[in-house]
Wavefront OBJ file of the C-alpha trace (Angstrom):
o trace
v 109.569 84.691 102.995
v 105.881 85.320 102.366
v 104.607 84.120 99.013
v 102.015 86.158 97.146
v 99.770 84.973 94.352
v 100.368 88.103 92.250
v 103.475 88.305 90.079
v 103.889 92.011 90.819
v 104.285 91.208 94.523
v 107.414 89.060 93.998
v 110.582 90.710 95.194
v 114.151 90.282 94.075
v 116.130 90.581 90.867
v 113.402 89.079 88.657
v 110.884 91.685 89.862
v 113.404 94.469 89.319
v 114.145 93.183 85.807
v 110.408 93.195 84.969
v 110.098 96.726 86.314
v 113.107 97.923 84.329
v 111.650 96.387 81.137
v 108.315 98.098 81.831
v 110.057 101.438 82.372
v 111.886 101.099 79.060
v 108.580 100.349 77.337
v 106.853 103.285 79.004
v 109.731 105.611 78.140
v 109.029 105.031 74.430
v 105.469 106.400 74.706
v 105.165 109.872 73.147
v 104.925 112.695 75.684
v 101.653 113.903 74.130
v 100.049 110.511 74.825
v 101.233 110.610 78.437
v 99.839 114.111 78.909
v 96.520 113.132 77.343
v 96.275 110.126 79.655
v 97.146 112.135 82.749
v 94.403 114.636 81.937
v 91.883 111.779 81.798
v 93.226 110.023 84.903
v 90.826 109.972 87.822
v 92.007 111.964 90.809
v 91.773 108.962 93.109
v 94.133 106.732 91.086
v 97.391 106.047 92.883
v 100.568 104.119 92.235
v 100.671 100.912 94.292
v 103.161 100.546 97.144
v 105.239 97.826 95.363
v 105.515 99.927 92.190
v 106.356 103.022 94.241
v 109.116 101.107 95.997
v 110.591 99.918 92.695
v 110.332 103.440 91.252
v 112.249 104.780 94.240
v 115.003 102.216 93.657
v 115.091 103.158 89.960
v 115.623 106.821 90.866
v 118.581 105.991 93.087
v 120.140 103.647 90.491
v 123.103 105.444 88.911
v 122.707 103.316 85.769
v 119.184 104.578 85.048
v 118.695 106.832 82.045
v 117.124 110.268 82.285
v 113.868 108.999 80.742
v 113.740 106.022 83.145
v 114.162 108.357 86.090
v 111.483 110.640 84.685
v 108.978 107.783 84.494
v 109.908 106.581 87.977
v 109.518 110.106 89.352
v 106.130 110.387 87.717
v 105.048 107.145 89.377
v 106.159 108.463 92.756
v 104.186 111.680 92.372
v 101.077 109.508 92.211
v 101.805 107.873 95.592
v 100.055 109.225 98.681
v 102.210 111.431 100.885
v 104.161 109.521 103.512
v 103.908 112.456 105.936
v 101.692 111.790 108.932
v 99.212 114.476 109.873
l 1 2 3 4 5 6 7 8 9 10 11 12 13 14 15 16 17 18 19 20 21 22 23 24 25 26 27 28 29 30 31 32 33 34 35 36 37 38 39 40 41 42 43 44 45 46 47 48 49 50 51 52 53 54 55 56 57 58 59 60 61 62 63 64 65 66 67 68 69 70 71 72 73 74 75 76 77 78 79 80 81 82 83 84 85
């Protein structure tokens, strides 16, 4: 296994647990604050590949709440398209 110096690059249950905790925290942010932030967000900002991968897993997890899936879906909409031109 390749070791990375960044905590967000670690894979496995511990990484998933951190992601799930972050999603729960994010889900408590008022919708108006999220909308205000998205309006200010630069067009070139994108969700990283590791976060996109974890968001995808969160969407397919049957135990995820509606708000958790909403946040994960939002993260995935900020990933570049995987379609090749």
